[in-house]
C-alpha positions in Angstrom: -25.3 -44.2 -25.7 -22.1 -45.7 -24.2 -19.4 -43.5 -22.6 -16.0 -43.8 -24.2 -12.8 -44.1 -22.1 -10.4 -41.3 -23.0 -6.7 -41.6 -22.6 -4.2 -38.9 -22.0 -4.7 -35.9 -24.3 -1.6 -34.1 -25.7 -1.8 -30.3 -25.6 -0.2 -27.9 -28.0 2.3 -25.3 -26.9 -0.4 -22.6 -26.8 -2.7 -24.8 -24.7 0.2 -25.6 -22.3 0.9 -21.9 -21.9 -2.8 -21.2 -21.1 -3.1 -24.0 -18.6 0.3 -23.4 -16.9 0.0 -19.6 -16.9 -3.1 -19.1 -14.7 -2.9 -15.4 -13.8 -0.5 -13.1 -12.2 -0.8 -10.1 -10.0 1.2 -7.1 -8.9 0.9 -5.5 -5.5 1.8 -1.8 -4.9 1.6 0.0 -1.6 2.8 3.5 -0.6 2.5 5.5 2.6 3.3 9.0 3.7 3.3 10.5 7.3 4.3 13.9 8.5 3.9 15.4 11.9 4.8 18.9 13.0 4.7 20.0 16.7 5.1 23.7 17.8 5.4 24.9 21.3 5.4 28.6 22.4 5.8 29.6 26.1 6.0 33.0 27.7 6.4 34.0 31.3 6.6 37.6 32.6 7.0 38.5 36.3 7.5 41.8 38.0 8.5 43.3 41.4 7.1 43.3 44.9 3.5 42.4 45.1 2.5 42.9 41.5 2.3 41.6 37.9 2.7 38.1 36.5 1.9 36.7 33.0 2.1 33.2 31.8 1.1 31.8 28.4 1.5 28.4 26.7 0.4 27.4 23.2 1.0 24.0 21.6 -0.1 22.9 18.2 0.3 19.6 16.4 -0.3 19.1 12.6 -0.5 15.6 11.1 -0.8 14.6 7.5 -1.1 11.0 6.4 -1.7 9.3 3.0 -1.8 5.7 2.0 -2.4 3.9 -1.3 -2.7 0.2 -2.0 -3.1 -1.3 -5.5 -3.6 -4.9 -6.6 -3.4 -5.4 -10.3 -4.5 -8.6 -11.9 -3.4 -9.7 -15.4 -3.3 -12.7 -17.7 -0.9 -15.5 -17.3 1.1 -15.2 -20.5 4.2 -13.3 -19.5 6.5 -15.2 -21.7 6.2 -18.2 -23.9 7.8 -21.5 -23.0 9.8 -23.2 -25.7 10.8 -26.8 -25.9 
């Protein structure tokens, strides 16, 4: 069997859309960060030779959230017209 040489092939509009379209994707990202710091101090002193009180309290609260999405779709967003 002999192989035939083929010349250029003309594609229809639908075939051109399919070949040219490939695929598309959309990217979405969101982040959230919140930090709260609290500091409480107390100092009590008294007279000659007696009493003293000291206190220190510190707190930190952190909340974080992150989301990333990658969405793939077909390549036919709009049709090309000639």
